[in-house]
DONU-158890 format. One record per residue (C-alpha): x, y, z; chain; residue in one letter. Coordinates in nm, 2 decimals, padded with zeros to 4 digits. Layout:
x  y  z  unit  code
X  Y  Z  A  a .
...
This chain:
x  y  z  unit  code
-02.55  01.84  01.57  A  m .
-02.40  01.49  01.62  A  k .
-02.26  01.36  01.29  A  p .
-02.41  01.03  01.16  A  r .
-02.17  00.75  01.21  A  r .
-02.29  00.50  00.95  A  k .
-02.04  00.45  00.68  A  i .
-02.11  00.35  00.32  A  v .
-01.81  00.13  00.21  A  v .
-01.77  00.10  -00.17  A  v .
-01.61  -00.21  -00.30  A  l .
-01.54  -00.34  -00.65  A  k .
-01.69  -00.68  -00.57  A  g .
-01.83  -00.85  -00.26  A  y .
-01.77  -01.11  -00.12  A  p .
-01.43  -01.22  -00.27  A  r .
-01.21  -01.50  -00.16  A  l .
-00.90  -01.30  -00.27  A  s .
-00.98  -01.01  -00.04  A  e .
-01.00  -01.16  00.30  A  t .
-00.81  -00.87  00.44  A  f .
-01.09  -00.63  00.35  A  i .
-01.35  -00.86  00.51  A  a .
-01.16  -00.89  00.83  A  q .
-01.12  -00.51  00.84  A  e .
-01.50  -00.46  00.79  A  l .
-01.57  -00.71  01.07  A  l .
-01.32  -00.54  01.30  A  g .
-01.48  -00.20  01.24  A  l .
-01.82  -00.34  01.32  A  e .
-01.69  -00.49  01.64  A  r .
-01.54  -00.15  01.72  A  a .
-01.89  00.00  01.71  A  g .
-01.91  00.14  01.36  A  i .
-02.22  00.07  01.15  A  e .
-02.15  -00.01  00.79  A  l .
-02.34  -00.05  00.47  A  v .
-02.15  -00.24  00.19  A  i .
-02.20  -00.12  -00.17  A  v .
-02.04  -00.33  -00.44  A  a .
-01.99  -00.26  -00.81  A  l .
-02.00  -00.63  -00.90  A  r .
-02.18  -00.93  -00.77  A  r .
-01.98  -01.23  -00.63  A  p .
-01.83  -01.48  -00.88  A  t .
-01.65  -01.71  -00.63  A  d .
-01.83  -02.04  -00.56  A  a .
-01.71  -02.04  -00.20  A  k .
-01.69  -01.78  00.07  A  r .
-01.49  -01.73  00.38  A  h .
-01.65  -01.77  00.73  A  p .
-01.57  -01.41  00.81  A  v .
-01.82  -01.30  00.54  A  h .
-02.10  -01.47  00.74  A  d .
-02.00  -01.28  01.05  A  e .
-02.03  -00.93  00.89  A  i .
-02.37  -00.78  00.97  A  k .
-02.37  -00.50  00.72  A  a .
-02.64  -00.48  00.46  A  a .
-02.51  -00.53  00.11  A  v .
-02.63  -00.34  -00.20  A  h .
-02.52  -00.39  -00.56  A  y .
-02.50  -00.11  -00.81  A  l .
-02.56  -00.19  -01.19  A  p .
-02.24  -00.35  -01.31  A  e .
-02.32  -00.23  -01.66  A  y .
-02.56  00.06  -01.71  A  l .
-02.73  -00.09  -02.01  A  h .
-02.83  -00.39  -01.80  A  e .
-03.06  -00.18  -01.57  A  e .
-03.16  00.12  -01.78  A  p .
-03.47  00.22  -01.59  A  l .
-03.28  00.23  -01.26  A  r .
-03.01  00.45  -01.42  A  v .
-03.26  00.67  -01.59  A  l .
-03.46  00.73  -01.27  A  r .
-03.13  00.83  -01.10  A  s .
-03.04  01.07  -01.37  A  v .
-03.38  01.24  -01.36  A  l .
-03.37  01.28  -00.98  A  i .
-03.02  01.41  -00.97  A  c .
-03.04  01.64  -01.27  A  l .
-03.22  01.93  -01.09  A  p .
-03.00  01.90  -00.77  A  r .
-02.75  02.19  -00.72  A  p .
-02.46  01.95  -00.68  A  d .
-02.52  01.78  -01.01  A  f .
-02.33  02.05  -01.21  A  r .
-02.02  02.02  -00.99  A  r .
-02.01  01.64  -01.02  A  a .
-02.07  01.67  -01.40  A  l .
-01.78  01.91  -01.42  A  g .
-01.55  01.66  -01.25  A  a .
-01.66  01.39  -01.50  A  l .
-01.60  01.62  -01.80  A  i .
-01.25  01.71  -01.67  A  a .
-01.18  01.34  -01.62  A  d .
-01.31  01.25  -01.97  A  l .
-01.07  01.51  -02.13  A  r .
-00.78  01.31  -01.99  A  r .
-00.93  00.96  -02.00  A  d .
-01.21  00.95  -02.27  A  p .
-01.33  00.60  -02.19  A  t .
-01.67  00.44  -02.14  A  r .
-01.55  00.32  -01.80  A  n .
-01.56  00.68  -01.67  A  r .
-01.92  00.72  -01.78  A  i .
-02.01  00.39  -01.62  A  r .
-01.86  00.50  -01.29  A  r .
-02.05  00.83  -01.30  A  f .
-02.38  00.63  -01.38  A  g .
-02.31  00.40  -01.08  A  q .
-02.25  00.71  -00.86  A  a .
-02.59  00.86  -00.97  A  l .
-02.76  00.54  -00.86  A  v .
-02.58  00.54  -00.53  A  l .
-02.66  00.90  -00.47  A  a .
-03.03  00.84  -00.52  A  v .
-03.05  00.50  -00.34  A  e .
-02.86  00.64  -00.05  A  w .
-02.88  00.42  00.26  A  p .
-03.09  00.57  00.53  A  d .
-02.89  00.74  00.81  A  g .
-02.55  00.71  00.64  A  a .
-02.32  01.01  00.67  A  g .
-01.98  00.90  00.53  A  w .
-01.83  00.73  00.22  A  l .
-01.52  00.51  00.23  A  h .
-01.37  00.34  -00.08  A  a .
-01.16  00.03  -00.08  A  h .
-00.91  00.07  -00.37  A  f .
-00.81  00.40  -00.53  A  a .
-00.92  00.31  -00.89  A  h .
-01.28  00.24  -00.99  A  t .
-01.43  00.22  -00.64  A  p .
-01.27  00.55  -00.55  A  a .
-01.40  00.71  -00.88  A  s .
-01.76  00.60  -00.79  A  v .
-01.71  00.73  -00.44  A  t .
-01.57  01.06  -00.54  A  r .
-01.85  01.13  -00.79  A  y .
-02.11  01.03  -00.52  A  t .
-01.94  01.26  -00.27  A  s .
-01.98  01.55  -00.52  A  l .
-02.34  01.46  -00.59  A  l .
-02.44  01.44  -00.23  A  r .
-02.20  01.68  -00.06  A  g .
-02.08  01.38  00.16  A  q .
-01.72  01.36  00.28  A  p .
-01.52  01.05  00.17  A  w .
-01.20  00.86  00.25  A  t .
-01.02  00.58  00.09  A  c .
-00.81  00.27  00.15  A  s .
-00.55  00.22  -00.13  A  a .
-00.37  -00.11  -00.17  A  h .
-00.15  -00.22  -00.47  A  a .
-00.28  -00.25  -00.82  A  k .
-00.50  00.05  -00.77  A  d .
-00.20  00.26  -00.69  A  i .
00.04  00.14  -00.95  A  w .
-00.19  00.11  -01.25  A  t .
-00.37  00.45  -01.19  A  s .
-00.25  00.76  -01.36  A  a .
-00.07  01.01  -01.13  A  d .
-00.32  01.28  -01.22  A  w .
-00.61  01.06  -01.12  A  d .
-00.46  00.97  -00.79  A  l .
-00.37  01.34  -00.72  A  a .
-00.72  01.45  -00.79  A  d .
-00.86  01.19  -00.55  A  k .
-00.61  01.28  -00.29  A  l .
-00.71  01.64  -00.32  A  g .
-01.08  01.55  -00.29  A  s .
-01.07  01.28  -00.01  A  a .
-01.04  01.37  00.36  A  r .
-00.76  01.12  00.39  A  w .
-00.62  00.80  00.23  A  m .
-00.46  00.50  00.40  A  v .
-00.24  00.24  00.23  A  t .
-00.07  -00.08  00.35  A  c .
00.29  -00.06  00.24  A  t .
00.57  00.19  00.28  A  k .
00.63  00.20  -00.10  A  t .
00.27  00.28  -00.17  A  g .
00.27  00.54  00.11  A  f .
00.58  00.72  -00.03  A  d .
00.42  00.73  -00.38  A  h .
00.09  00.87  -00.26  A  l .
00.27  01.12  -00.03  A  k .
00.47  01.25  -00.32  A  s .
00.14  01.30  -00.53  A  l .
-00.02  01.48  -00.23  A  a .
00.28  01.71  -00.20  A  n .
00.37  01.57  00.14  A  g .
00.02  01.63  00.28  A  s .
-00.06  01.47  00.62  A  s .
-00.38  01.33  00.47  A  r .
-00.19  01.01  00.36  A  v .
-00.14  00.74  00.63  A  h .
00.05  00.41  00.64  A  l .
-00.16  00.13  00.79  A  s .
-00.06  -00.24  00.76  A  y .
-00.38  -00.43  00.74  A  h .
-00.23  -00.72  00.93  A  g .
-00.39  -01.05  01.02  A  l .
-00.67  -01.17  01.24  A  d .
-00.45  -01.38  01.47  A  l .
-00.75  -01.54  01.63  A  a .
-00.83  -01.71  01.30  A  r .
-00.46  -01.80  01.25  A  f .
-00.37  -01.93  01.59  A  g .
-00.04  -02.07  01.69  A  n .
00.06  -02.39  01.51  A  f .
00.14  -02.63  01.79  A  e .
00.22  -02.92  01.56  A  g .
00.56  -03.02  01.41  A  w .
00.70  -03.06  01.07  A  r .
00.91  -03.36  00.96  A  a .
01.28  -03.29  00.89  A  a .
01.26  -03.39  00.52  A  h .
01.56  -03.28  00.32  A  d .
01.47  -03.39  -00.03  A  g .
01.68  -03.70  -00.03  A  s .
01.40  -03.95  00.00  A  a .
01.16  -03.98  -00.30  A  p .
00.89  -04.12  -00.07  A  e .
00.92  -03.81  00.16  A  e .
00.91  -03.51  -00.07  A  p .
00.94  -03.16  00.07  A  v .
00.60  -02.98  00.01  A  v .
00.62  -02.64  -00.14  A  i .
00.29  -02.44  -00.12  A  l .
00.18  -02.12  -00.29  A  s .
-00.15  -01.94  -00.26  A  v .
-00.25  -01.67  -00.51  A  g .
-00.44  -01.60  -00.83  A  r .
-00.28  -01.71  -01.15  A  a .
-00.21  -01.36  -01.28  A  v .
00.10  -01.19  -01.41  A  e .
00.21  -01.01  -01.09  A  k .
00.22  -01.33  -00.89  A  k .
00.52  -01.46  -01.09  A  g .
00.40  -01.82  -01.12  A  y .
00.58  -01.86  -01.46  A  g .
00.91  -01.77  -01.28  A  t .
00.83  -02.01  -00.99  A  l .
00.76  -02.30  -01.23  A  l .
01.08  -02.23  -01.42  A  q .
01.27  -02.23  -01.08  A  a .
01.12  -02.56  -00.98  A  l .
01.23  -02.71  -01.32  A  a .
01.59  -02.60  -01.24  A  l .
01.61  -02.79  -00.92  A  l .
01.83  -03.10  -00.92  A  p .
01.64  -03.40  -01.06  A  r .
01.73  -03.62  -00.77  A  d .
01.58  -03.37  -00.52  A  l .
01.24  -03.49  -00.38  A  a .
00.98  -03.21  -00.37  A  w .
00.61  -03.15  -00.45  A  r .
00.44  -02.82  -00.54  A  f .
00.08  -02.73  -00.45  A  e .
-00.10  -02.43  -00.58  A  h .
-00.42  -02.28  -00.43  A  i .
-00.61  -02.02  -00.63  A  g .
-00.80  -01.95  -00.95  A  g .
-00.70  -01.70  -01.22  A  g .
-00.72  -01.65  -01.59  A  d .
-00.36  -01.78  -01.65  A  q .
-00.42  -02.11  -01.48  A  l .
-00.45  -02.32  -01.80  A  d .
-00.13  -02.15  -01.94  A  r .
00.06  -02.24  -01.62  A  l .
-00.06  -02.60  -01.64  A  k .
00.07  -02.61  -01.99  A  a .
00.40  -02.46  -01.89  A  l .
00.44  -02.72  -01.61  A  a .
00.38  -02.99  -01.87  A  e .
00.64  -02.83  -02.10  A  k .
00.90  -02.81  -01.83  A  l .
00.85  -03.17  -01.74  A  g .
00.74  -03.11  -01.38  A  i .
00.36  -03.16  -01.41  A  s .
00.37  -03.49  -01.22  A  a .
00.50  -03.31  -00.91  A  r .
00.25  -03.03  -00.93  A  v .
-00.10  -03.02  -00.78  A  s .
-00.35  -02.75  -00.88  A  w .
-00.61  -02.73  -00.60  A  k .
-00.82  -02.43  -00.73  A  g .
-00.98  -02.17  -00.50  A  a .
-01.03  -02.30  -00.14  A  l .
-01.20  -02.15  00.17  A  a .
-00.99  -02.00  00.45  A  q .
-01.01  -02.30  00.68  A  e .
-00.89  -02.53  00.41  A  e .
-00.60  -02.30  00.32  A  v .
-00.50  -02.29  00.69  A  l .
-00.47  -02.67  00.71  A  q .
-00.25  -02.67  00.40  A  l .
-00.02  -02.41  00.55  A  y .
00.02  -02.64  00.84  A  r .
00.10  -02.95  00.63  A  r .
00.35  -02.77  00.40  A  a .
00.72  -02.73  00.45  A  d .
00.79  -02.42  00.24  A  i .
00.58  -02.13  00.12  A  f .
00.68  -01.97  -00.21  A  a .
00.56  -01.66  -00.40  A  l .
00.75  -01.51  -00.68  A  a .
00.60  -01.16  -00.68  A  c .
00.70  -00.94  -00.98  A  r .
00.60  -00.61  -01.15  A  i .
00.37  -00.68  -01.44  A  a .
00.40  -00.51  -01.78  A  a .
00.12  -00.26  -01.69  A  d .
00.29  -00.17  -01.36  A  g .
00.06  -00.38  -01.15  A  d .
00.23  -00.54  -00.85  A  r .
00.14  -00.67  -00.51  A  d .
00.15  -00.45  -00.20  A  g .
00.22  -00.69  00.09  A  l .
00.05  -01.01  00.00  A  p .
-00.17  -01.13  00.29  A  n .
-00.09  -01.49  00.21  A  v .
00.28  -01.43  00.31  A  l .
00.16  -01.30  00.65  A  v .
-00.07  -01.60  00.69  A  e .
00.20  -01.85  00.60  A  a .
00.45  -01.68  00.83  A  a .
00.19  -01.69  01.12  A  s .
00.21  -02.08  01.09  A  q .
00.58  -02.10  01.13  A  r .
00.62  -02.17  00.76  A  l .
00.94  -02.05  00.60  A  i .
00.86  -01.81  00.31  A  c .
01.07  -01.78  -00.01  A  v .
00.97  -01.47  -00.21  A  s .
01.11  -01.17  -00.40  A  t .
01.22  -00.82  -00.28  A  n .
00.93  -00.65  -00.46  A  v .
00.71  -00.37  -00.32  A  s .
00.61  -00.44  00.04  A  g .
00.75  -00.79  00.08  A  v .
01.08  -00.67  00.24  A  p .
00.86  -00.49  00.50  A  e .
00.76  -00.83  00.62  A  l .
01.05  -01.06  00.54  A  l .
01.42  -00.99  00.59  A  t .
01.65  -01.22  00.39  A  d .
01.82  -01.47  00.61  A  g .
01.64  -01.36  00.92  A  e .
01.27  -01.41  00.87  A  t .
01.26  -01.56  00.52  A  g .
01.45  -01.59  00.20  A  l .
01.43  -01.31  -00.06  A  l .
01.56  -01.30  -00.42  A  v .
01.53  -01.05  -00.71  A  p .
01.21  -01.08  -00.92  A  p .
01.21  -01.25  -01.26  A  d .
01.52  -01.46  -01.17  A  d .
01.44  -01.83  -01.19  A  p .
01.80  -01.93  -01.12  A  a .
01.82  -01.73  -00.80  A  a .
01.48  -01.85  -00.69  A  l .
01.58  -02.21  -00.76  A  a .
01.89  -02.17  -00.54  A  r .
01.68  -02.03  -00.25  A  a .
01.43  -02.31  -00.28  A  l .
01.71  -02.58  -00.30  A  e .
01.87  -02.43  00.01  A  r .
01.54  -02.44  00.20  A  a .
01.46  -02.80  00.08  A  i .
01.80  -02.94  00.19  A  r .
01.81  -02.76  00.53  A  d .
01.52  -02.84  00.76  A  p .
01.69  -02.66  01.05  A  a .
01.70  -02.34  00.84  A  l .
01.33  -02.39  00.77  A  r .
01.26  -02.42  01.14  A  t .
01.47  -02.12  01.24  A  r .
01.34  -01.88  00.98  A  l .
00.98  -02.00  01.02  A  g .
00.99  -01.95  01.40  A  n .
01.14  -01.60  01.35  A  a .
00.88  -01.51  01.09  A  a .
00.59  -01.62  01.32  A  e .
00.73  -01.41  01.60  A  q .
00.76  -01.10  01.38  A  h .
00.40  -01.14  01.25  A  v .
00.25  -01.18  01.60  A  r .
00.44  -00.88  01.73  A  e .
00.39  -00.64  01.43  A  h .
00.10  -00.76  01.21  A  f .
-00.20  -00.80  01.44  A  d .
-00.49  -00.65  01.24  A  h .
-00.63  -00.49  01.55  A  m .
-00.37  -00.22  01.53  A  s .
-00.50  -00.13  01.18  A  s .
-00.86  -00.14  01.30  A  i .
-00.77  00.09  01.59  A  g .
-00.59  00.33  01.36  A  q .
-00.89  00.35  01.12  A  l .
-01.14  00.40  01.40  A  k .
-00.93  00.68  01.53  A  d .
-00.92  00.85  01.19  A  l .
-01.30  00.83  01.16  A  f .
-01.35  00.95  01.52  A  e .
-01.13  01.25  01.45  A  q .
-01.34  01.35  01.15  A  e .
-01.66  01.30  01.35  A  w .
-01.53  01.50  01.64  A  q .
-01.43  01.78  01.41  A  a .
-01.78  01.79  01.25  A  a .
-01.95  01.83  01.59  A  r .
């Protein structure tokens, strides 16, 4: 019997401006001939959406974000699943999880899985989760409820803020798991006891959307107040992005150096960062642009002189994997100044394709920024090298091909 090749993809929220890499992967899989159904745990909250979302053909279904908001839908799912033979096995997994993590969140994920198991898309035969925390929990419970195989794409926060026992259980249950940085791969591999079910797959960039920048950048060196060097950053205002460190570094730059900082993104710490810029006396040089669509961000990459992102490890262990915005900026010949955290050194090599400093070190970051501001030739050299590296090693079609091959291997084995 030929296995059904329609995949249910479980996401935390959809669509999201901050998860372009997921959207481009979904579109790539569709174009590779795989039929998808998107199931999201949350409805969209962003006012804008990227063009790639409009190109994805997959139907989108939303589970109850909170069980009490749709009690009849949840109750119906419980009553239908209760007599099924797989219900006990799934319930046993929930009880085991609750013993180690007695939270309402666990019960909510089980309830969402019950709804998905009952409202199963017609013709679907596979489950795939994006992120190894809550989406993978819903996916694993649904897999147990329906006897469907499942797989997972792990990224950053989901790896580093999840308990090792939770990740190990999911690795033992999933057919395979892919992740997008060597540091994440090594961690998951250790939890899977070296199992070959863990794969490294850089999600890369859709280079058709980020074509070669044929323009030129002026050789400003920070000496003329009327020609400031533009420093750009794209990212949510959250702890792991290190914007507090970046603002402190900007405040340490020599007062006679001409620069302007532009930030793109939302985030719950935005007001705090604006207050910090005011306190540091640099608010007149800072522009807060909020969340923008992809085509608007691309134009700002091309107008900027430097891209900066001060990635760090947050107090709860959360950190970036390999921020897609660094890959995007590098694709536009834009010199990147960042930190040697997590997967960033897998893209940037200090002095060759970018400038890297330790995290949480405003003085070191300020020195790197000043060096880049004063030396336009350095910006050109490192920006060109970074673009070449991205176009040779970070084409997202490589990742799409790898994922398609992994799914094909499973389907061939099931025949």
